[in-house]
N, C-alpha and C positions, 0 to 999 in steps of 0.2 A: 650419456647424460647421468645415469645412475653412478657410474664410476667417478664422474666429475664432482657430484654432490657428496659422495662418500668420503672424500679427502678434506672436505671443508669442516671447520669447527661448527658446533651445534648452534651457536648464536647467529652465524651467518645464515644457516638454513631456516631457523625458526624466527629470527628477528629481522635480519638484513634483507632477505628476499621479499618477505611480505611488505616491509616498509617501502622498498623500491616499487613494488607493484601498486601500492596505494598512492604513491606520488605520481606514477605514470598514468594510472587508470582512475585516479580519484575523482577527477571531473566527470568522467563517464559514469562512474558508480553513483555519484551524487545526482547526476541528471536522471538516471534510471530510477533511483529511489524517489526523486521529486515527481517524476511522471506517474509512478505507481501510486504514491500517496495522493496526488491530485486527482487521479482517476477514481480511486476508492472514495474520496470525499464527494466527488460529483455523483457517483453511484448511490451513496447513502442519502444525499440531498434529494436525488430523483425519487428514490423509494419512499422517503418521508412525504414528499409533495404529492406523489400519486396516491399514497395511503390517505392523506388528508383530503384530497379531492374526492376519492371514493366515499369516505366517511361523510363529507358534507353533502354530496349528491344523494346518498341514501337517506340522510336525515331530512333533507328538503323534500324529496319525492315521497316520503312516507314509507319507504322500504325498510327503514331501520326499526320499526316497531311503533308503539303508540306515542302520543305526545308527552306522556309522563316521563318517558325515557330521556327526553331532550332536557 
């Protein structure tokens, strides 16, 4: 494999092969990125909602301090 790539011009190694890889695997790469971004968004929304719930429960039950803090 190394001998095969050694005889090719630089532009085939550094431009041609990556472009072919992106064309062949582009859909897969886009799907994986979409899944990761979607999952990250859901995790962030979950953390915000849980934090808001804890804050509201502490405020309502009086665990968050005096009424002046509200």
